[in-house]
C-alpha positions in Angstrom: 116.3 112.7 83.4 114.4 115.1 85.5 110.6 115.0 86.2 110.1 118.1 84.0 112.2 116.4 81.0 110.0 113.3 81.5 106.9 115.3 81.4 107.7 117.3 78.5 108.7 114.2 76.5 105.5 112.6 77.4 103.5 115.5 76.6 104.9 115.8 73.1 104.6 112.2 72.3 101.2 111.8 73.6 99.9 115.2 72.5 98.5 116.0 76.1 99.2 119.1 77.9 102.0 119.1 80.4 99.9 119.6 83.7 97.7 116.6 82.7 100.7 114.6 82.1 102.4 115.6 85.5 99.0 114.8 87.2 99.1 111.3 85.6 102.6 110.8 86.6 101.8 111.8 90.1 98.8 109.3 90.2 100.8 106.5 88.7 103.7 107.0 91.3 101.0 106.9 94.1 99.5 103.7 93.0 103.0 102.2 92.4 104.1 103.1 96.0 100.8 101.5 97.5 101.3 98.4 95.6 104.8 98.0 96.6 104.1 98.9 100.2 101.8 96.2 100.4 104.7 93.9 99.2 103.0 93.2 95.8 105.0 92.3 92.9 104.6 94.8 90.0 105.3 93.9 86.4 105.4 96.4 83.7 105.4 95.2 80.1 108.5 95.9 78.1 110.1 97.4 81.3 110.5 94.7 84.1 109.6 93.7 87.5 109.7 95.4 90.7 109.1 94.0 94.2 109.9 94.6 97.7 112.2 92.4 99.7 112.6 92.2 103.5 116.3 91.9 104.6 116.5 90.3 108.1 118.6 91.7 110.9 122.3 91.3 110.6 125.7 92.0 112.1 127.4 95.2 111.5 130.4 97.2 112.8 130.7 100.6 113.9 134.1 101.8 113.3 133.5 105.1 115.2 132.8 103.4 118.5 134.8 100.3 117.3 131.9 97.8 118.3 129.7 95.3 116.7 126.0 95.8 116.5 122.8 94.3 115.2 121.2 96.1 112.5 117.4 96.1 112.3 115.5 94.5 109.3 115.1 96.4 106.1 112.9 96.6 103.3 114.5 97.0 99.8 113.2 97.7 96.3 114.2 95.1 93.8 114.1 95.5 90.0 114.7 92.8 87.3 114.6 94.1 83.8 112.6 92.5 81.0 114.4 90.0 78.8 113.8 92.0 75.7 115.2 95.2 77.5 118.3 93.4 78.4 118.9 92.3 75.0 118.3 95.7 73.7 120.9 97.3 76.3 123.4 94.7 75.5 123.0 95.5 71.8 123.4 99.1 72.4 126.7 98.5 74.3 128.1 96.5 71.4 127.4 99.5 68.9 128.9 102.3 71.1 
């Protein structure tokens, strides 16, 4: 789903103009990024939990140069769906 489709759906459901919804989504995404940037866990009710994880340095192999190398640490985004959302998704799978 594209940004414009999300804005249109929310605008219709909330009965708010599309520019206001777009501005609201932009503010939400900025707050979301700042919280995850500070390595905070963010839980959204009925959706799930988002958190950042730092993966340590590790060994890698470059097939072009045919040599091993050490890859630097990397920050990753982790998402764990809410248990009710997981159950709903499994039920939808069964009905299809």
